[in-house]
Every structure is written in C-alpha cells, then in structure tokens.
Wavefront OBJ file of the C-alpha trace (Angstrom):
o trace
v 80.732 101.726 100.263
v 79.099 102.790 96.900
v 76.921 105.202 95.649
v 76.799 109.055 97.012
v 77.471 108.500 100.426
v 79.669 110.318 103.108
v 83.384 109.633 101.852
v 86.082 108.471 104.006
v 89.138 110.952 103.865
v 92.793 109.880 104.416
v 92.372 110.252 108.113
v 89.400 107.591 108.377
v 90.180 104.520 106.151
v 92.236 105.143 103.079
v 95.591 106.017 103.890
v 95.889 104.277 107.071
v 94.255 101.121 105.911
v 96.291 100.877 102.690
v 99.576 101.524 104.392
v 98.860 99.258 107.594
v 100.667 96.130 105.903
v 104.034 97.707 104.602
v 105.507 94.505 103.463
v 105.781 94.513 99.869
v 106.353 90.902 98.539
v 109.384 90.504 96.343
v 108.805 89.974 92.675
v 110.717 88.299 89.872
v 112.282 91.124 87.822
v 111.808 88.990 84.719
v 107.962 88.725 85.131
v 107.239 91.904 83.267
v 109.580 92.996 80.564
v 107.397 95.940 79.865
v 107.606 97.188 83.389
v 108.482 100.655 82.405
v 105.474 101.272 80.700
v 103.514 101.817 84.023
v 106.157 102.096 86.513
v 106.426 104.648 89.380
v 109.923 105.683 89.333
v 111.620 107.717 92.265
v 114.219 110.046 91.470
v 117.152 109.894 93.922
v 119.755 113.058 93.993
v 122.457 110.831 95.737
v 124.039 113.720 97.285
v 121.055 114.761 99.075
v 119.304 111.654 100.062
v 121.120 110.035 102.869
v 124.681 110.437 104.243
v 126.265 107.235 105.690
v 129.815 108.532 106.521
v 128.943 111.716 108.062
v 130.786 113.998 105.629
v 127.673 116.069 104.681
v 127.375 114.629 101.271
v 124.742 111.676 100.518
v 126.136 108.401 99.435
v 125.418 105.022 98.092
v 125.758 103.274 101.370
v 123.247 105.905 102.339
v 120.744 104.806 99.899
v 121.437 101.103 100.932
v 120.498 102.131 104.553
v 117.012 103.310 103.229
v 115.847 100.644 100.849
v 113.147 99.797 103.505
v 111.889 103.266 103.095
v 111.822 102.818 99.238
v 109.875 99.555 99.715
v 107.388 100.842 102.083
v 106.764 103.943 99.864
v 106.092 101.401 96.910
v 107.945 102.455 94.185
v 108.813 100.463 91.231
v 112.123 101.694 90.345
v 114.593 104.365 91.351
v 116.594 106.613 89.280
v 119.977 107.821 90.515
v 121.136 111.148 89.373
v 125.056 111.151 88.646
v 127.045 109.466 91.392
v 130.415 109.320 89.215
v 133.727 110.811 90.202
v 133.264 114.685 89.689
v 134.445 118.035 90.904
v 130.738 119.010 91.383
v 130.953 121.991 89.041
v 127.418 121.040 88.070
v 125.999 118.867 90.814
v 127.518 115.731 89.459
v 126.727 116.411 85.753
v 130.377 117.031 85.134
v 131.649 113.327 84.931
v 135.321 112.459 85.426
v 134.799 108.759 84.788
v 131.595 107.156 83.479
v 132.443 103.761 84.785
v 133.175 104.401 88.472
v 131.560 105.729 91.705
v 132.651 108.953 93.222
v 134.907 107.925 96.280
v 132.962 110.409 98.250
v 129.898 108.322 97.619
v 131.302 104.829 97.904
v 132.731 102.207 95.670
v 131.468 99.902 92.864
v 131.055 97.025 95.510
v 128.742 99.626 97.470
v 126.944 99.955 94.211
v 126.473 96.405 93.674
v 125.319 95.911 97.013
v 122.725 98.616 96.693
v 121.560 97.127 93.370
v 121.193 93.736 94.936
v 119.216 94.955 98.031
v 116.800 96.839 95.689
v 116.384 93.971 93.168
v 115.717 91.589 96.389
v 112.684 93.865 97.025
v 111.540 93.946 93.380
v 112.793 97.520 92.731
v 114.625 98.290 89.626
v 117.524 100.746 89.139
v 117.956 103.226 86.394
v 121.214 105.397 86.209
v 121.764 108.757 84.736
v 123.933 108.895 81.543
v 125.441 112.242 80.639
v 126.776 111.934 77.147
v 126.717 115.401 75.840
v 129.816 116.364 77.754
v 132.494 115.207 80.028
v 134.194 117.157 82.879
v 137.208 119.111 82.171
v 139.071 116.683 84.554
v 138.214 113.650 82.293
v 141.319 111.815 81.357
v 140.327 112.419 77.530
v 140.204 116.207 78.253
v 143.432 116.364 79.936
v 144.993 114.447 76.940
v 143.260 117.021 74.596
v 144.907 120.089 76.576
v 148.263 118.356 76.420
v 147.907 117.539 72.567
v 148.354 119.992 69.677
v 145.749 121.353 67.419
v 144.355 118.872 64.994
v 145.313 115.808 67.163
v 143.087 112.988 67.510
v 142.747 113.560 71.282
v 141.129 117.084 70.394
v 138.822 115.469 67.895
v 137.005 113.758 70.570
v 135.833 117.296 71.638
v 134.781 120.333 69.794
v 137.797 122.542 69.287
v 137.861 125.512 66.815
v 140.665 127.993 65.989
v 139.906 131.546 67.467
v 139.387 134.603 65.317
v 141.976 137.291 64.708
v 145.685 136.963 63.691
v 146.811 135.184 66.984
v 143.327 133.327 67.846
v 142.724 135.567 70.634
v 138.839 136.005 70.026
v 136.277 133.393 70.315
v 135.242 131.608 67.230
v 131.460 132.844 67.882
v 129.891 135.202 70.424
v 127.670 132.358 71.545
v 126.489 132.498 75.287
v 126.179 129.152 77.395
v 123.095 127.925 78.932
v 124.556 128.619 82.422
v 125.604 132.218 81.355
v 128.767 133.548 80.063
v 130.771 132.595 76.917
v 130.119 129.254 75.507
v 133.704 129.183 73.943
v 136.822 128.772 76.293
v 140.323 129.463 75.170
v 142.969 126.929 75.864
v 146.270 129.177 75.262
v 147.287 128.128 71.867
v 144.945 129.763 69.687
v 142.302 127.152 69.930
v 138.858 127.280 72.043
v 136.482 124.458 73.007
v 132.862 124.598 72.994
v 130.630 124.056 76.176
v 126.835 124.103 76.286
v 126.991 124.359 80.029
v 129.775 125.344 82.384
v 133.272 125.682 81.241
v 133.983 122.662 83.338
v 131.845 120.538 81.033
v 133.404 120.522 77.346
v 131.135 119.109 74.587
v 132.117 115.805 73.124
v 132.114 115.431 69.315
v 129.800 112.612 68.458
v 130.855 112.578 64.787
v 133.792 110.637 66.398
v 133.639 106.782 66.390
v 135.831 106.413 69.213
v 133.278 108.452 71.418
v 130.502 106.402 70.215
v 132.246 103.151 70.908
v 133.245 104.242 74.481
v 129.795 105.007 75.441
v 128.407 101.558 74.245
v 131.195 100.119 76.617
v 129.687 102.322 79.367
v 126.042 101.032 78.735
v 127.234 97.719 78.747
v 129.440 98.237 81.779
v 126.223 99.101 83.870
v 123.995 96.728 82.306
v 126.255 93.980 83.144
v 126.183 95.116 86.977
v 122.410 94.854 86.974
v 121.250 98.238 86.250
v 117.746 97.988 84.547
v 117.733 101.263 82.607
v 119.194 104.475 81.777
v 118.080 108.263 81.903
v 119.591 110.253 79.031
v 120.668 113.770 79.975
v 120.243 116.355 77.194
v 119.443 113.515 74.885
v 118.614 116.167 71.895
v 122.104 117.819 71.787
v 124.473 114.913 71.087
v 124.574 115.480 67.080
v 125.784 118.963 66.198
v 126.897 120.473 62.871
v 128.673 123.660 63.285
v 130.120 123.989 59.535
v 132.923 126.358 58.562
v 131.286 129.513 59.324
v 129.450 129.957 62.688
v 126.356 132.208 63.020
v 126.397 134.950 65.690
v 124.191 134.502 68.659
v 121.316 136.367 67.379
v 121.133 134.396 64.202
v 121.422 131.124 66.361
v 118.608 132.048 68.483
v 116.155 132.804 65.545
v 116.847 129.260 64.018
v 114.051 126.513 64.218
v 115.147 123.987 66.942
v 114.425 120.942 65.050
v 115.863 118.781 62.301
v 118.570 121.242 61.055
v 119.576 123.340 63.911
v 123.367 123.309 64.453
v 123.033 122.295 68.072
v 119.713 120.856 68.865
v 117.530 118.017 67.872
v 119.302 117.146 64.708
v 117.951 113.954 62.853
v 121.126 112.078 63.047
v 120.981 112.018 66.954
v 118.638 109.055 66.250
v 121.514 107.224 64.385
v 123.308 107.218 67.834
v 120.230 105.962 69.863
v 119.483 103.156 67.265
v 123.214 101.765 68.181
v 122.438 102.088 71.765
v 118.944 100.206 71.345
v 121.142 97.352 69.760
v 122.993 97.101 73.232
v 119.955 97.401 75.344
v 118.447 94.491 73.341
v 121.387 92.210 74.055
v 120.031 91.879 77.530
v 116.888 89.888 78.840
v 114.939 91.578 79.674
v 116.052 94.449 77.313
v 117.409 97.613 79.176
v 115.211 100.427 79.052
v 115.951 104.273 78.451
v 114.113 107.639 78.760
v 115.244 110.669 76.908
v 115.581 114.057 78.522
v 114.881 115.909 75.326
v 113.321 119.420 75.300
v 112.029 119.547 71.839
v 109.153 120.310 69.762
v 106.371 117.961 70.980
v 105.770 116.523 67.706
v 109.584 115.461 67.746
v 109.290 113.535 70.864
v 107.902 110.453 69.445
v 111.024 109.464 67.546
v 113.123 109.645 70.799
v 110.570 107.288 72.358
v 110.430 104.945 69.463
v 111.265 101.105 69.941
v 114.064 101.758 67.556
v 115.616 104.310 69.681
v 115.580 105.077 73.500
v 111.885 103.894 73.982
v 110.713 106.441 76.105
v 110.867 110.171 76.416
v 109.910 112.538 79.292
v 107.090 115.013 78.808
v 107.358 117.975 81.023
v 104.066 119.314 80.027
v 102.206 118.994 83.164
v 105.355 120.154 84.979
v 105.017 123.528 82.965
v 101.182 123.831 83.238
v 99.365 125.880 85.787
v 97.063 124.286 88.251
v 94.040 124.500 85.958
v 91.846 121.751 84.884
v 91.602 122.777 81.152
v 95.417 122.943 80.864
v 95.916 119.366 82.507
v 93.024 117.879 80.328
v 94.841 119.265 77.071
v 98.140 117.930 78.295
v 96.927 114.477 78.916
v 95.184 114.288 75.499
v 98.170 115.664 73.653
v 100.639 113.370 75.248
v 98.625 110.091 75.146
v 98.266 110.777 71.387
v 102.180 111.227 71.208
v 102.608 108.116 73.010
v 100.335 106.127 70.635
v 102.396 107.557 67.652
v 105.493 106.089 69.048
v 104.191 103.034 70.638
v 105.717 103.855 73.948
v 103.874 105.012 77.167
v 103.852 108.568 78.184
v 105.684 109.775 81.320
v 104.236 112.124 84.033
v 106.385 114.540 86.041
v 105.653 117.406 88.228
v 109.039 117.816 89.983
v 112.607 116.971 89.630
v 116.212 118.316 90.361
v 116.164 121.111 87.938
v 112.849 123.159 88.853
v 111.118 124.561 91.827
v 109.341 122.061 93.780
v 105.470 122.049 92.791
v 104.248 122.542 96.188
v 105.970 125.827 96.178
v 104.919 126.603 92.471
v 101.375 126.050 93.126
v 101.249 128.290 96.166
v 102.439 131.457 94.408
v 100.666 133.905 92.145
v 100.939 133.318 88.472
v 103.871 135.340 86.976
v 103.129 138.396 85.043
v 105.129 137.089 81.950
v 103.779 133.885 80.892
v 107.265 132.694 79.596
v 108.527 133.099 83.007
v 108.990 129.866 84.967
v 106.864 129.764 87.989
v 108.867 130.731 91.162
v 111.935 132.376 89.388
v 111.008 135.774 90.380
v 110.024 134.887 93.889
v 113.565 133.046 94.268
v 115.294 136.077 92.983
v 113.414 138.198 95.571
v 114.761 135.806 98.352
v 111.603 133.940 98.720
v 109.226 136.239 100.448
v 107.046 134.332 102.884
v 104.052 136.399 102.226
v 103.949 135.785 98.712
v 103.720 132.054 99.227
v 100.554 130.274 100.523
v 102.227 127.243 101.614
v 99.017 125.266 102.743
v 97.310 125.848 99.382
v 100.491 125.165 97.604
v 100.650 121.654 99.310
v 97.017 120.912 98.745
v 97.055 121.509 95.062
v 100.372 119.556 94.945
v 98.706 116.501 96.659
v 95.552 116.884 94.194
v 97.867 117.200 91.087
v 100.043 114.183 92.180
v 96.828 112.020 92.765
v 95.771 113.096 89.231
v 99.097 112.236 87.766
v 99.231 108.819 89.411
v 95.862 107.763 88.095
v 96.946 108.405 84.445
v 97.994 105.603 82.017
v 101.731 105.430 81.502
v 104.714 105.922 83.997
v 105.111 108.447 86.820
v 108.545 110.067 88.018
v 108.567 111.332 91.515
v 111.319 113.461 93.045
v 112.692 112.752 96.275
v 111.115 114.714 99.221
v 107.944 115.694 97.235
v 106.089 112.700 99.042
v 107.062 114.784 102.399
v 105.310 117.714 101.069
v 108.743 119.961 100.799
v 108.538 123.180 99.521
v 111.474 124.850 97.864
v 114.133 126.243 100.115
v 114.669 129.803 98.945
v 116.811 131.334 101.592
v 120.189 129.811 100.998
v 123.046 132.198 101.863
v 125.123 133.140 98.601
v 128.383 131.737 100.237
v 126.632 128.595 100.521
v 125.132 127.995 96.986
v 126.620 125.554 94.474
v 124.624 125.699 91.306
v 126.853 127.390 88.536
v 124.056 129.244 87.158
v 123.774 131.341 90.272
v 127.468 132.267 89.957
v 127.104 132.832 86.064
v 123.929 134.766 86.116
v 124.255 137.121 89.084
v 121.010 138.871 89.645
v 119.173 136.778 86.883
v 119.136 133.240 87.926
v 119.234 131.940 91.460
v 119.915 128.257 90.441
v 118.437 124.841 91.541
v 119.948 124.512 94.906
v 116.712 125.192 96.600
v 115.172 121.648 95.376
v 118.505 119.850 96.084
v 118.718 120.347 99.759
v 119.251 117.053 101.761
v 115.708 115.702 102.876
v 114.800 115.324 106.426
v 114.662 111.971 107.985
v 114.277 112.895 111.682
v 112.814 115.582 113.609
v 115.781 116.436 115.481
v 119.453 116.416 114.955
v 122.007 118.765 113.270
v 120.825 117.455 109.830
v 117.266 115.959 110.602
v 118.950 112.567 110.211
v 120.519 112.987 106.923
v 123.794 112.356 108.225
v 126.137 112.941 111.365
v 127.891 115.879 109.746
v 126.659 119.235 108.447
v 124.839 118.735 105.161
v 126.267 120.176 102.093
v 123.393 122.577 101.511
v 121.842 124.074 104.501
v 118.350 123.043 105.748
v 115.689 125.201 106.989
v 114.098 124.851 110.632
v 110.643 124.146 109.022
v 111.982 120.785 107.792
v 111.359 119.449 111.378
v 107.571 119.055 110.753
v 108.241 117.563 107.251
v 110.633 114.807 108.436
v 109.763 111.153 107.714
v 109.610 110.334 111.383
v 107.132 113.320 111.914
v 104.811 111.662 109.281
v 105.403 107.987 109.793
v 102.261 106.629 111.204
v 100.415 109.838 110.679
v 97.427 108.890 108.364
v 96.841 112.647 107.468
v 100.428 113.346 106.366
v 101.588 113.415 102.701
v 103.675 110.553 103.187
v 100.584 108.247 104.230
v 98.938 109.488 100.989
v 101.670 108.613 98.718
v 102.144 105.275 100.329
v 98.360 104.653 99.963
v 98.254 105.743 96.403
v 101.311 103.616 95.073
v 99.941 100.661 96.904
v 96.396 101.220 95.320
v 97.685 102.017 92.042
v 99.475 98.782 91.683
v 96.254 97.127 92.760
v 94.240 99.005 90.214
v 96.563 99.024 87.344
v 94.866 98.233 83.974
v 94.984 98.694 80.263
v 96.609 102.099 79.131
v 93.399 103.571 78.280
v 91.461 106.605 79.452
v 87.945 107.836 78.915
v 86.872 111.446 79.612
v 83.494 111.649 81.641
v 81.507 114.536 80.924
v 82.100 117.431 83.529
v 81.627 121.047 83.814
v 83.642 124.108 85.192
v 86.924 123.073 86.702
v 86.067 119.370 87.524
v 88.220 117.081 85.367
v 86.906 113.515 85.563
v 88.223 110.438 83.736
v 87.601 106.768 83.848
v 90.272 103.590 83.453
v 88.965 100.508 82.091
v 88.151 98.249 85.395
v 86.089 100.610 86.913
v 88.646 102.950 88.499
v 87.879 106.630 88.207
v 89.724 109.951 89.072
v 88.139 113.121 89.523
v 89.861 116.499 90.378
v 88.338 119.520 91.273
v 90.563 122.294 90.180
v 88.331 125.208 91.221
v 88.247 127.188 94.478
v 84.812 126.005 95.554
v 83.318 122.464 96.439
v 81.530 120.760 93.485
v 79.351 117.652 93.609
v 81.040 114.390 94.201
v 80.715 111.932 91.425
v 79.085 108.676 92.239
v 81.055 105.796 93.379
v 83.048 104.341 96.400
v 85.834 106.754 97.305
v 89.013 104.686 97.506
v 91.365 107.545 98.361
v 91.306 111.356 98.454
v 94.152 114.128 98.494
v 91.988 116.118 101.116
v 89.327 114.882 103.492
v 85.850 114.408 101.791
v 82.900 114.502 103.780
v 79.084 114.186 102.559
v 78.274 114.555 98.850
v 80.947 117.510 98.017
v 84.277 117.205 96.378
v 86.232 120.011 98.118
v 88.318 122.583 96.255
v 91.653 121.647 94.788
v 91.163 117.974 95.669
v 91.466 114.605 93.750
v 89.450 111.655 94.602
v 89.938 108.075 93.179
v 86.605 106.210 92.846
v 85.262 102.774 91.936
v 82.225 102.136 90.302
v 80.494 98.925 89.423
v 81.729 97.693 85.916
l 1 2 3 4 5 6 7 8 9 10 11 12 13 14 15 16 17 18 19 20 21 22 23 24 25 26 27 28 29 30 31 32 33 34 35 36 37 38 39 40 41 42 43 44 45 46 47 48 49 50 51 52 53 54 55 56 57 58 59 60 61 62 63 64 65 66 67 68 69 70 71 72 73 74 75 76 77 78 79 80 81 82 83 84 85 86 87 88 89 90 91 92 93 94 95 96 97 98 99 100 101 102 103 104 105 106 107 108 109 110 111 112 113 114 115 116 117 118 119 120 121 122 123 124 125 126 127 128 129 130 131 132 133 134 135 136 137 138 139 140 141 142 143 144 145 146 147 148 149 150 151 152 153 154 155 156 157 158 159 160 161 162 163 164 165 166 167 168 169 170 171 172 173 174 175 176 177 178 179 180 181 182 183 184 185 186 187 188 189 190 191 192 193 194 195 196 197 198 199 200 201 202 203 204 205 206 207 208 209 210 211 212 213 214 215 216 217 218 219 220 221 222 223 224 225 226 227 228 229 230 231 232 233 234 235 236 237 238 239 240 241 242 243 244 245 246 247 248 249 250 251 252 253 254 255 256 257 258 259 260 261 262 263 264 265 266 267 268 269 270 271 272 273 274 275 276 277 278 279 280 281 282 283 284 285 286 287 288 289 290 291 292 293 294 295 296 297 298 299 300 301 302 303 304 305 306 307 308 309 310 311 312 313 314 315 316 317 318 319 320 321 322 323 324 325 326 327 328 329 330 331 332 333 334 335 336 337 338 339 340 341 342 343 344 345 346 347 348 349 350 351 352 353 354 355 356 357 358 359 360 361 362 363 364 365 366 367 368 369 370 371 372 373 374 375 376 377 378 379 380 381 382 383 384 385 386 387 388 389 390 391 392 393 394 395 396 397 398 399 400 401 402 403 404 405 406 407 408 409 410 411 412 413 414 415 416 417 418 419 420 421 422 423 424 425 426 427 428 429 430 431 432 433 434 435 436 437 438 439 440 441 442 443 444 445 446 447 448 449 450 451 452 453 454 455 456 457 458 459 460 461 462 463 464 465 466 467 468 469 470 471 472 473 474 475 476 477 478 479 480 481 482 483 484 485 486 487 488 489 490 491 492 493 494 495 496 497 498 499 500 501 502 503 504 505 506 507 508 509 510 511 512 513 514 515 516 517 518 519 520 521 522 523 524 525 526 527 528 529 530 531 532 533 534 535 536 537 538 539 540 541 542 543 544 545 546 547 548 549 550 551 552 553 554 555 556 557 558 559 560 561 562 563 564 565 566 567 568 569 570 571
C-alpha cells in the first residue's frame, strides 16, 4: 500500500502479520562486533522476572525458562540487574561477592546455562557491575571492621577520623542519597562514608588493590561469555575528600563536574581506560555502558572508544510527552554521540523510575523539578488522578518513536505488557531503603519492581509457585502475557512487531527531519523508513507513504492524537 490510503492499524495487518512467525533464526554472535550501536536491550530485574523454585524471588533458572519469550519478543540483548550474593539492603546493589550468584537465585552453573541458551538464540548478555561500593557483608569490609585505623584493610574503603576529642561526631554533616547521614561510626573513633545506604560502604578507588580486583571481576564474567557491562553510578568512583571536608550546604553549591569532591571527577576516566584494555582483550571486544548522571557536555568522554564506549542518556525519560521537547532531546543527543564516536542510547523506563505509562497518564507537576509521579505516589496513587488509557496510548507512541531513532534502545521488563506503576504497596511490604530513610518524602522504587505477570490466574500470575516478594495488584490479570499472546491489539503484539520490523529496516545511523507543524514530529531514515508522531490531542493529516506499523489504529487520512506511525516511501 502506498500513497494516502486507509492505513491498516495493529488489529488489521501490522502486528498480526509481523508476529505470525515467531521463529527468530539464531545468528553468529561474531558477525557484528558493533552490535551494541543499534541493539535493543531488554533489562531484566532478576528477582522480579520469573521464579523457578517457588520461593517468591525470581532467579536465574526462571530466566532460563523464559528464553523463548525473549526470542519471540525480538530483543538483541538482555541486561541483568545484580544477581550477586546480597542481603538486599538495596535490591541487590549491595554486593557481597562480585564473582558469584546469590544462592537464592541459582548457581554459576545456572548462569552458564542461561548464557548458553541466550547465545544459541543470538541474544547477548550484559551484566550490572556495581563498582562504587560493596555491601557491608563483603569480606573486605568485614576485614576492615576487624582491623585497626590506618590499616591496609581500611584503606580499601573511605574511613575518616570523627570530630571531637573522642571522634564521636561525624567527619562532616553530609546526607546520603537515600536520606540520613552519609557517615557511619564503627565504634573506635572512625567513620566510613556511604553515598547510598549504610549497608553500602564506598570503595577507595585510589587503592591499587581495588582497581586490580575489579579488572579480575571483568575478566571473570567475560570469560564466562558475558558480552558487556552496565556500570552503576559510573561518575562517582573517583573521589577527592582532602583534609578539610566542606559542610553539606557548601557541597551542594559546588559544580558537579571536573573538580567536585564526589562526582564526575576527571580522573575517573583513568579507571575506565584500564577497563577498556580488558574489554579489548576479547574478540569481539566486550562492551560497556555508563550510568552517569552528569552534565550533558560531560557525557561523551564516558562514551568514548578509549573508555566505556557508551553512556546512557536519560533525557527522553525525563522529558514531557511533548513534540518540541522530544525533538530537542534527539538533536542534542545525536550531536553528543557524534562527538564521542559512539551511538546514542534511548530509555523511557528502568528499575529506578515510575513506569512511563503512568508518568504520561498524570498531570504535569506544579514544580518543574519534581519527577513526574513522585507526588502521586506519596498520595497513595489516587486512581482519579491517573488516566490509564491515555498514559498507555502515549507510552506506546513514545516507544515506537524511540525505536525508530538511530542508536540503541533499552527496554524495561513489563513495559511491553503496558504495565503501570504499582502504587498501593503496604508499608510493611516495601523494600526500597529510600522509603525507610525518607519517610513522608520518598515512597521509593518498589512500584516498578513488582514481579511481572505471566498468566491470568494463579497466586502470583505465573511468576512462581510461591507468594511474590512484592505484592501484585489484581489488575495485573488483564496485562499478563497469556492475556496478550495472540491478541493483535495488545501492547505485547505491538512490541513484537516493532522489534521485528526494526531489525528489517535497520539502516545507517542518520536522521533527517521532515518539515512539519504543530505537535507533529516527523523524521526520515536513509532507506525510506519514516517515523511520524502526533504529540497533540487532535488528529492531524497522515503523512504520505505505506503505513507499516501504528501505535494506535489508523483509519483514512488522519493520524490520531498521541499516535506514532512507521511509514515507507519510495526511495
């Protein structure tokens, strides 16, 4: 079909035809050493994906049991949030041992089997590395507590003498990112520093032993077949505290770039240059992507080929559902990617933020600096303030827009099911330390980490035989995989169709804007692939071309409100 004709919506041709053959042929993982430049990466939060042993916690065998689902979805890679031994003081980001699997989640043999199964299907594996801090149960930290001040064991971490004649006062009045003091006493006049929870003591990256140990960890997982790494808090490793510590008010006023005592120091890139040497020992080279919340002009250095190679941009995640905002974000980040020689990364949801279907269904906050959904969560998630249908419609439109962009796309488990944030988790069942350390201020991130639904029925909607570690709402029934599988109108069908078609249409990392007006944003890729999104609340004229896919049903010559279409025009 070409020209301006009645366009088939997902219920007619697009999703149903594109997902009718679910067999994705296996590919050689060595065929494309730059796969990461254009990959669709699916983030798995292991404890909430699939539970194979029925203890209520998702596990590695659970992931293995669902590799067929990942194949059918059409992703290029999976990224596993931490699966290491942990007390779960921060959802697994408090790591006891960087070179093992939490016994509740499986064994190293289970991990190897999962990697082999994914690789057989042409799906690569990325694992989370948490280098800023260990857990307080890590053997190094236990040794530090058992050793005297000034010892080599304590030098692996950031210990300081307390103030006052007996050291009973903290070295500074700093506040941790999770609330509460950032310095914790150990009972002998010294205190240790933790950016996050007290169970997460920060490492001293000036210590050569720390640096060498992480090089060993990178090789350990690379040798097991891991294809890449996501680097948690990549901008915080290098620190310079000096003899005199500023107070919190002074610290808050310092620019967060280059010379800040805690954030985005220039010398952090010396660490990543060493990591790059390790990555390049392998064929193909291992990849890495930085989670670096830095000033945008500082991002390219993290993404440079001499460093990690890629860095997240969270700008679309933070943008309102607005055409002008989306276009500015795309222009800016494509320019940044060109500066570093990397490709851009596009993200709308992850394990740390309110799901984008919910964000887009809420009114804009009065405070422009407030994260969308924060006040709604604090209020208990009032249903009358959330337009679920509109939020999902916008979310699907934004996702189809994102998947049409040059670069790589990161999806978060459950977004392909159209899941909203779970707001009404009882206080006694919450787990996020931010909830407990900031009462009445921050509800935390549990609402996007609730185990996802696989079946319409059962005590945990098919997640596992036991009660899930976070409670699931009744409305999950209609979002379950089994409820959507085979339904061409479902979000799952749209995601499957989009990922299959994206692979077919993949082209050079270029984009050309097509002149448009109002809230219509329209761009063209080099092979005749075009993407048009109506960000407005009223229909607009449908651009010419063969409609390949639409986020909402399209009929006649109009592009509905809050809808994205993929088009093909003759070259």
